[in-house]
N, C-alpha and C positions, 0 to 999 in steps of 0.2 A: 442525436445519439440514440433516441428511441427507435428510429428507423433502422439503424444498424443492428440493434438487438432483435428487432422483428425479422430482418433478413436472415440473421444467424439462426433464429428459432425455426423459421420457415425452411431453411436449407437442412437443418438437422431433422426436421419432421419428414421431409422428402427422402432423405437418406435412410431414415428408419423404415419408411414405407417400402422403399426398394428392397431393403434387407429382409423385411417380413415376407415380401412377395417371393424373393429368391429362396428363402427358407421353406416356404410353403411348397414351392415347386420341387425343391430337393427332397422334402419329406414324402412327396408323392412317388418318388423314385424307389422307395424301399422295396426290396424284393425284385426289382426290375433291373434291366441291364444298365440303366442310367446311373443308379447308385454304384453298381459294380465298376463302371467306367471311372467314377470318381475315386474309388478305392484301389483301382487296378495296380498302380505303382507299388502300393504296400503289399498287395497280395502276390503279385507275380514277380516282383523284383524289378529293379530299374532296367536291366537289359531286355528282358522279355516284354516289359511294359512299353518300351520304346519301339518295339518291332512287331508286336502282336496286339490284336484288338479284340475284346469281347464283342460279338455281333448280336447274339440273342440268347434267351433262355426259354426253353420249352420243355415241359414235363421233367423239370430238374436236370435237363441236359444243356450244358453250356456249349455254344458254338463259338470258337475262337478263330479269327482269321489271321493269316500271316502271308506276307507278300513274297517271301523267299523260302525255298526248300530247306535251307539251313535252319531257319527259325521254326518251321513246321516240325523238323526233326527234334529241335531243342524242346519244343512243347511236348512232343511224344515221350521223350526221355524223362521229362519232369512232370508228367501227367499226374502221378499219384501224389507227389508233393504238392502240386498245385491244387488238387482236390482237397487235400488236408488243410492247406492254407485258406482256401475258400470257406470251408466249414468252420475253421477257427475264427473267421471274420463274420460269421453269422449267415452265410449263404448256403442254402440246402441244395447242393449240387451233387448228383450221384454219378455223373459221367461227363466227359469232355469230348467234343468232336472238334476236329481240326480241319480247316478248309483253306484253300487258296483265296486270298483277298487282296485286291489292289485298291487301297483307299484313294478316293477322289480328293484332290486338293480343292478345298472350298474357297480359298483365297488365291486369286490369280496374281502372281507376282510380276510386276513390270520391271524392265531393265532400267538402269539409270538414264540411258539415252531416251527411252520412251517417257519417263517422268519429266526429264528436262525439256523435252519437246512441248509438253503441255503446261509447263510451269507458268503461273500467272505473272511472275516478275520479269519475264523475257520482254525487253523493250524492242529487240530486233524482230520479233514475231508480231507483237500486238501493238507496238507503238507507244507514244507517250501522251498523256492527258493531264490536266491540272486536277489535283484532288479537290473534290467539292468542299472539304472541311478546312484544310490548311492552305489550299491554293498553291501547293508546291507541285512542280512537274513530277508525275509518277507513272509507273507502268500501267497501261490501259487495262491489262488483264487483272491487276489487283483491284482497280476501281470497279471493273465489271463484276468481279467475284464478290467483293465485300461492300461496294458502294463508297469506298475510301481507300487511301493508300495503306501500305502495311504499317507505317509508323502510327497513323491514327487508329488503325485496327488494334495495334499492340496496346495503345492507351486504354481502349475499351476492354481488353482482356485482362488488364492488370488487376491483380487481387491485392487489396490492402490488408 
């Protein structure tokens, strides 16, 4: 029982450390575009926030990027209200510049077919081997990936 309490305390301590680290990073964003990106939905409103991105702040001039002319025009029409909203949220912005911006997708999305082609549970691609733990015939891809079958892996991942 003492071991369980120790594990729980250790986990809570790690979570607290991660939280402190993230808060420290967040506090360093004050006055920078990072903090503005966090508050962007509240400041610009949901529609603008989904389609326009703050890019940088230099000399109290905020540069906002929009990928479509319709959203650049919406930014232009709402420019004064946006500056007022920025100031009410504590950002000292005196002007806004609007530019064409095509965000790069940071995450490459694979199709279902591509995912299925590489899936470790495919016996037709990788074959079958006995799991070293339970000795049951299992997909070779699972054993290669985790060192055991998915059922034994699931037992390891179970949280009590």
